[in-house]
One Martini backbone bead per residue (centre of mass of N, CA, C, O) as a GRO file, in nm:
protein
  297
    1MET     BB    1   0.101   0.032   0.010
    2PHE     BB    2   0.067   0.350   0.060
    3PRO     BB    3   0.165   0.599   0.199
    4HIS     BB    4  -0.019   0.831   0.353
    5ARG     BB    5   0.122   1.094   0.187
    6TYR     BB    6   0.088   0.966  -0.079
    7ARG     BB    7   0.054   1.093  -0.428
    8PRO     BB    8  -0.020   1.040  -0.722
    9PRO     BB    9   0.025   1.153  -1.024
   10VAL     BB   10  -0.132   1.447  -1.183
   11SER     BB   11  -0.188   1.564  -1.518
   12THR     BB   12  -0.258   1.840  -1.701
   13ARG     BB   13  -0.116   1.789  -1.967
   14HIS     BB   14  -0.245   1.510  -2.020
   15ALA     BB   15  -0.540   1.597  -2.023
   16PHE     BB   16  -0.508   1.793  -2.271
   17ALA     BB   17  -0.390   1.589  -2.467
   18LEU     BB   18  -0.639   1.405  -2.472
   19ALA     BB   19  -0.838   1.622  -2.561
   20PHE     BB   20  -0.707   1.698  -2.834
   21ASP     BB   21  -0.704   1.415  -2.954
   22LEU     BB   22  -1.014   1.369  -2.950
   23ALA     BB   23  -1.127   1.647  -3.070
   24VAL     BB   24  -0.923   1.681  -3.325
   25ARG     BB   25  -0.817   1.394  -3.437
   26ARG     BB   26  -1.061   1.167  -3.378
   27ASP     BB   27  -1.351   1.369  -3.309
   28ALA     BB   28  -1.450   1.644  -3.450
   29LEU     BB   29  -1.746   1.619  -3.529
   30VAL     BB   30  -1.871   1.545  -3.241
   31SER     BB   31  -1.693   1.744  -3.053
   32LEU     BB   32  -1.716   2.026  -3.239
   33VAL     BB   33  -1.927   2.063  -3.468
   34LEU     BB   34  -2.202   1.979  -3.344
   35PRO     BB   35  -2.198   2.162  -3.093
   36LEU     BB   36  -2.182   2.426  -3.257
   37LEU     BB   37  -2.450   2.387  -3.415
   38LEU     BB   38  -2.635   2.378  -3.160
   39GLN     BB   39  -2.542   2.679  -3.058
   40ALA     BB   40  -2.561   2.888  -3.291
   41PRO     BB   41  -2.860   2.990  -3.297
   42TRP     BB   42  -2.850   3.125  -3.015
   43ILE     BB   43  -2.607   3.313  -3.066
   44ILE     BB   44  -2.717   3.458  -3.320
   45ALA     BB   45  -2.970   3.574  -3.186
   46LEU     BB   46  -2.802   3.767  -3.009
   47GLY     BB   47  -2.655   3.921  -3.250
   48VAL     BB   48  -2.933   4.040  -3.396
   49LEU     BB   49  -2.997   4.211  -3.174
   50PRO     BB   50  -3.082   4.495  -3.060
   51PRO     BB   51  -3.033   4.737  -2.872
   52LEU     BB   52  -3.217   4.812  -2.600
   53GLY     BB   53  -3.214   5.133  -2.637
   54ASP     BB   54  -3.312   5.108  -2.964
   55ALA     BB   55  -3.572   4.977  -2.910
   56GLU     BB   56  -3.916   4.978  -2.953
   57ARG     BB   57  -3.933   4.681  -2.791
   58PRO     BB   58  -3.768   4.599  -2.518
   59TRP     BB   59  -3.926   4.355  -2.395
   60GLN     BB   60  -3.899   4.170  -2.641
   61VAL     BB   61  -3.592   4.169  -2.654
   62PHE     BB   62  -3.552   4.057  -2.370
   63ALA     BB   63  -3.705   3.792  -2.412
   64VAL     BB   64  -3.522   3.683  -2.636
   65TRP     BB   65  -3.259   3.699  -2.480
   66LEU     BB   66  -3.343   3.507  -2.249
   67ALA     BB   67  -3.410   3.261  -2.424
   68ALA     BB   68  -3.125   3.233  -2.547
   69GLN     BB   69  -2.973   3.192  -2.283
   70VAL     BB   70  -3.124   2.941  -2.189
   71GLY     BB   71  -3.071   2.771  -2.441
   72THR     BB   72  -2.764   2.771  -2.424
   73PHE     BB   73  -2.743   2.636  -2.145
   74VAL     BB   74  -2.901   2.371  -2.201
   75VAL     BB   75  -2.735   2.275  -2.441
   76TRP     BB   76  -2.466   2.261  -2.285
   77LEU     BB   77  -2.551   2.048  -2.082
   78MET     BB   78  -2.595   1.826  -2.292
   79ILE     BB   79  -2.313   1.833  -2.418
   80SER     BB   80  -2.139   1.790  -2.161
   81ALA     BB   81  -2.256   1.515  -2.093
   82MET     BB   82  -2.171   1.375  -2.351
   83LEU     BB   83  -1.861   1.427  -2.326
   84ARG     BB   84  -1.819   1.260  -2.071
   85PHE     BB   85  -1.898   0.986  -2.193
   86ARG     BB   86  -1.694   0.992  -2.428
   87ALA     BB   87  -1.438   1.003  -2.256
   88ARG     BB   88  -1.488   0.741  -2.092
   89SER     BB   89  -1.489   0.542  -2.349
   90VAL     BB   90  -1.148   0.609  -2.390
   91PHE     BB   91  -1.034   0.552  -2.123
   92ASN     BB   92  -0.782   0.336  -2.117
   93THR     BB   93  -0.743   0.268  -2.423
   94PRO     BB   94  -0.670   0.181  -2.708
   95PRO     BB   95  -0.581   0.375  -2.977
   96GLY     BB   96  -0.818   0.239  -3.180
   97MET     BB   97  -1.048   0.316  -3.008
   98ARG     BB   98  -1.375   0.382  -3.021
   99PRO     BB   99  -1.620   0.562  -2.945
  100THR     BB  100  -1.905   0.600  -2.840
  101SER     BB  101  -2.181   0.673  -2.959
  102ALA     BB  102  -2.344   0.965  -2.987
  103MET     BB  103  -2.631   0.872  -2.916
  104ASP     BB  104  -2.563   0.731  -2.649
  105CYS     BB  105  -2.438   0.981  -2.513
  106TYR     BB  106  -2.686   1.165  -2.534
  107MET     BB  107  -2.887   0.986  -2.383
  108ALA     BB  108  -2.727   0.971  -2.120
  109GLY     BB  109  -2.701   1.279  -2.076
  110ILE     BB  110  -3.002   1.362  -2.065
  111LYS     BB  111  -3.063   1.198  -1.802
  112ARG     BB  112  -2.850   1.398  -1.632
  113VAL     BB  113  -2.940   1.698  -1.656
  114PRO     BB  114  -3.110   1.756  -1.402
  115TRP     BB  115  -2.872   1.701  -1.200
  116LEU     BB  116  -2.676   1.899  -1.330
  117LEU     BB  117  -2.844   2.152  -1.279
  118VAL     BB  118  -2.859   2.131  -0.972
  119THR     BB  119  -2.555   2.130  -0.921
  120GLU     BB  120  -2.491   2.405  -1.048
  121ILE     BB  121  -2.676   2.577  -0.871
  122VAL     BB  122  -2.573   2.497  -0.588
  123ARG     BB  123  -2.276   2.560  -0.631
  124ASN     BB  124  -2.306   2.862  -0.713
  125LEU     BB  125  -2.456   2.951  -0.458
  126SER     BB  126  -2.232   2.870  -0.264
  127LEU     BB  127  -2.020   3.065  -0.380
  128VAL     BB  128  -2.175   3.325  -0.332
  129LEU     BB  129  -2.203   3.292  -0.025
  130ALA     BB  130  -1.892   3.265   0.032
  131THR     BB  131  -1.812   3.563  -0.054
  132PHE     BB  132  -1.925   3.695   0.215
  133PHE     BB  133  -1.658   3.532   0.356
  134PHE     BB  134  -1.469   3.582   0.150
  135VAL     BB  135  -1.243   3.435  -0.070
  136VAL     BB  136  -1.135   3.173   0.058
  137PRO     BB  137  -1.397   3.007   0.089
  138ALA     BB  138  -1.464   3.012  -0.215
  139LEU     BB  139  -1.206   2.877  -0.314
  140PHE     BB  140  -1.234   2.616  -0.154
  141LEU     BB  141  -1.514   2.533  -0.264
  142GLY     BB  142  -1.442   2.533  -0.564
  143PHE     BB  143  -1.232   2.310  -0.534
  144ARG     BB  144  -1.400   2.076  -0.382
  145LEU     BB  145  -1.647   2.111  -0.622
  146SER     BB  146  -1.519   2.070  -0.920
  147PHE     BB  147  -1.635   1.742  -0.956
  148ALA     BB  148  -1.950   1.723  -0.930
  149THR     BB  149  -2.044   1.709  -1.227
  150GLU     BB  150  -1.897   1.454  -1.308
  151ALA     BB  151  -2.019   1.271  -1.088
  152VAL     BB  152  -2.331   1.310  -1.158
  153VAL     BB  153  -2.303   1.193  -1.448
  154LEU     BB  154  -2.116   0.919  -1.411
  155ASP     BB  155  -2.180   0.804  -1.084
  156GLU     BB  156  -2.395   0.975  -0.938
  157PRO     BB  157  -2.742   0.999  -0.846
  158HIS     BB  158  -2.665   1.258  -0.666
  159ILE     BB  159  -2.555   1.546  -0.508
  160ALA     BB  160  -2.434   1.435  -0.246
  161GLY     BB  161  -2.240   1.230  -0.376
  162ALA     BB  162  -2.090   1.437  -0.553
  163PHE     BB  163  -1.972   1.609  -0.324
  164GLN     BB  164  -1.822   1.385  -0.175
  165ARG     BB  165  -1.639   1.296  -0.408
  166SER     BB  166  -1.501   1.567  -0.459
  167PHE     BB  167  -1.375   1.596  -0.179
  168LYS     BB  168  -1.198   1.339  -0.197
  169LEU     BB  169  -1.040   1.388  -0.473
  170THR     BB  170  -0.915   1.691  -0.391
  171GLU     BB  171  -0.723   1.595  -0.195
  172GLY     BB  172  -0.411   1.741  -0.249
  173ARG     BB  173  -0.496   1.916  -0.549
  174PHE     BB  174  -0.451   2.229  -0.577
  175GLU     BB  175  -0.232   2.271  -0.795
  176ARG     BB  176  -0.376   2.118  -1.021
  177TRP     BB  177  -0.628   2.294  -1.022
  178LEU     BB  178  -0.487   2.558  -1.099
  179GLU     BB  179  -0.386   2.454  -1.370
  180MET     BB  180  -0.660   2.397  -1.495
  181ILE     BB  181  -0.762   2.685  -1.477
  182ALA     BB  182  -0.537   2.826  -1.639
  183VAL     BB  183  -0.573   2.673  -1.910
  184SER     BB  184  -0.872   2.727  -1.952
  185VAL     BB  185  -0.853   3.036  -1.953
  186ALA     BB  186  -0.649   3.060  -2.186
  187LEU     BB  187  -0.835   2.952  -2.408
  188VAL     BB  188  -1.055   3.168  -2.375
  189VAL     BB  189  -0.872   3.417  -2.420
  190VAL     BB  190  -0.803   3.356  -2.709
  191ALA     BB  191  -1.091   3.391  -2.816
  192LEU     BB  192  -1.128   3.683  -2.714
  193PHE     BB  193  -0.890   3.808  -2.869
  194ILE     BB  194  -0.985   3.744  -3.153
  195GLY     BB  195  -1.254   3.897  -3.137
  196ALA     BB  196  -1.132   4.175  -3.066
  197ALA     BB  197  -0.947   4.205  -3.312
  198LEU     BB  198  -1.170   4.187  -3.530
  199SER     BB  199  -1.337   4.436  -3.428
  200ILE     BB  200  -1.107   4.641  -3.494
  201VAL     BB  201  -1.055   4.576  -3.797
  202PHE     BB  202  -1.392   4.512  -3.821
  203PRO     BB  203  -1.641   4.738  -3.727
  204ARG     BB  204  -1.903   4.727  -3.908
  205PRO     BB  205  -2.101   4.499  -3.781
  206GLY     BB  206  -2.072   4.531  -3.477
  207ILE     BB  207  -2.092   4.447  -3.147
  208ASN     BB  208  -2.297   4.208  -3.155
  209ALA     BB  209  -2.158   4.042  -3.373
  210TRP     BB  210  -1.882   4.007  -3.219
  211ILE     BB  211  -1.996   3.870  -2.975
  212ALA     BB  212  -2.100   3.624  -3.128
  213VAL     BB  213  -1.827   3.535  -3.242
  214THR     BB  214  -1.691   3.498  -2.966
  215GLN     BB  215  -1.891   3.283  -2.864
  216LEU     BB  216  -1.821   3.078  -3.084
  217LEU     BB  217  -1.524   3.044  -3.006
  218VAL     BB  218  -1.577   2.947  -2.720
  219ALA     BB  219  -1.757   2.704  -2.801
  220ALA     BB  220  -1.520   2.561  -2.957
  221MET     BB  221  -1.337   2.524  -2.689
  222MET     BB  222  -1.508   2.374  -2.462
  223PRO     BB  223  -1.474   2.068  -2.529
  224ILE     BB  224  -1.177   2.057  -2.450
  225VAL     BB  225  -1.215   2.139  -2.157
  226GLN     BB  226  -1.412   1.913  -2.081
  227TYR     BB  227  -1.229   1.677  -2.142
  228ALA     BB  228  -1.001   1.747  -1.945
  229TRP     BB  229  -1.172   1.730  -1.683
  230THR     BB  230  -1.257   1.436  -1.724
  231PHE     BB  231  -0.976   1.307  -1.735
  232PHE     BB  232  -0.891   1.408  -1.459
  233TYR     BB  233  -1.110   1.265  -1.299
  234LEU     BB  234  -1.040   0.974  -1.393
  235ARG     BB  235  -0.756   0.981  -1.270
  236LEU     BB  236  -0.847   1.015  -0.977
  237ILE     BB  237  -0.996   0.751  -0.970
  238GLU     BB  238  -0.758   0.570  -1.033
  239VAL     BB  239  -0.570   0.652  -0.790
  240GLY     BB  240  -0.787   0.611  -0.566
  241HIS     BB  241  -0.796   0.297  -0.586
  242SER     BB  242  -0.478   0.287  -0.460
  243MET     BB  243  -0.582   0.441  -0.206
  244PRO     BB  244  -0.618   0.513   0.108
  245GLY     BB  245  -0.944   0.635   0.208
  246ILE     BB  246  -1.082   0.581  -0.084
  247GLU     BB  247  -1.404   0.563  -0.213
  248VAL     BB  248  -1.517   0.454  -0.547
  249GLY     BB  249  -1.651   0.219  -0.652
  250PRO     BB  250  -1.781   0.211  -0.981
  251ALA     BB  251  -1.606   0.433  -1.122
  252TYR     BB  252  -1.340   0.291  -1.187
  253ALA     BB  253  -1.452   0.082  -1.378
  254SER     BB  254  -1.556   0.289  -1.586
  255ALA     BB  255  -1.287   0.455  -1.638
  256THR     BB  256  -1.107   0.172  -1.718
  257MET     BB  257  -1.272   0.105  -1.952
  258GLY     BB  258  -1.390   0.045  -2.232
  259ALA     BB  259  -1.616   0.119  -2.513
  260ALA     BB  260  -1.821  -0.119  -2.518
  261SER     BB  261  -1.949  -0.046  -2.221
  262TRP     BB  262  -2.222   0.119  -2.038
  263THR     BB  263  -2.381   0.265  -1.742
  264PRO     BB  264  -2.567   0.468  -1.610
  265ALA     BB  265  -2.593   0.598  -1.288
  266ASP     BB  266  -2.926   0.568  -1.278
  267GLN     BB  267  -2.868   0.269  -1.313
  268PRO     BB  268  -2.849  -0.044  -1.269
  269GLY     BB  269  -2.512  -0.104  -1.259
  270GLY     BB  270  -2.347   0.138  -1.273
  271GLY     BB  271  -2.029   0.093  -1.402
  272ALA     BB  272  -1.993  -0.181  -1.502
  273PRO     BB  273  -1.779  -0.411  -1.589
  274VAL     BB  274  -1.668  -0.518  -1.948
  275ALA     BB  275  -1.354  -0.512  -1.920
  276THR     BB  276  -1.026  -0.486  -1.918
  277PRO     BB  277  -0.831  -0.349  -1.710
  278SER     BB  278  -0.602  -0.151  -1.633
  279GLN     BB  279  -0.323  -0.071  -1.506
  280PRO     BB  280  -0.211  -0.018  -1.216
  281VAL     BB  281  -0.084   0.173  -0.989
  282PRO     BB  282   0.219   0.200  -0.889
  283GLU     BB  283   0.419   0.135  -0.640
  284PRO     BB  284   0.640   0.238  -0.436
  285SER     BB  285   0.941   0.222  -0.330
  286PRO     BB  286   1.062   0.093  -0.024
  287VAL     BB  287   1.351   0.265  -0.038
  288SER     BB  288   1.228   0.521   0.000
  289ALA     BB  289   1.276   0.790   0.210
  290SER     BB  290   1.057   0.965   0.048
  291PRO     BB  291   0.781   1.078  -0.070
  292PRO     BB  292   0.659   1.177  -0.345
  293HIS     BB  293   0.547   1.425  -0.539
  294ASP     BB  294   0.306   1.609  -0.702
  295THR     BB  295   0.362   1.592  -1.038
  296ILE     BB  296   0.417   1.664  -1.357
  297ALA     BB  297   0.407   1.439  -1.631
   0.00000   0.00000   0.00000
């Protein structure tokens, strides 16, 4: 067994490498193109609306704007749930293994959208309330609940279990979490910079049009970010299986199986193993004088 203070390495770089490989090289149509097409009508609707101050019927414009915002959010919840299942279907599988079909991933994801919505709302409200007690409590809560959405989609049947699992998995992983935040924000900033630069070079379309273009660029980046967070979560499940004091239940079996089959978390036998699991995390050498630190692989 591992010494009590030892934590196997979890790599931000590896998580994003897997994300780019799946989204760009192996599965661009389902991972990037189709999600963008699903979100584009809602984003374009926001772009063609006139400014609220110039509208003849501002309340109608506001109603359309609100409907488009809600539609964008709900569609993204469905897409993000699908992406989580698709990432899990290829995690720790041979290089030539194809992901589970898009239809199966969407169907499984849609079933988890209600709980995903509840988890997002409760987590965000908790963070807002925590900010009233200074930044540190909010930062701590955001860190410890950062994988609640992955857990409630892939493994846990309800929000309480998702919060508990996220608290267990994030213990001792603050530096890696900061790295994940930094890289995710950097990708979004790149999209924002491109949109801002284009609006300066070509100002004629107007501010609303360029805001819509920028939102489309961000939407194109988000599947990569979502894949990276899912792969990072699955790696935490994997190393947690080999560490004392962390109960992982069926999630590890799901995370380390091939893409042949899986069962949604809300169904009986969710996450039951159906293929040969990957190699376990190796134990440290017993002659080591001190346990290694969690470093980027």
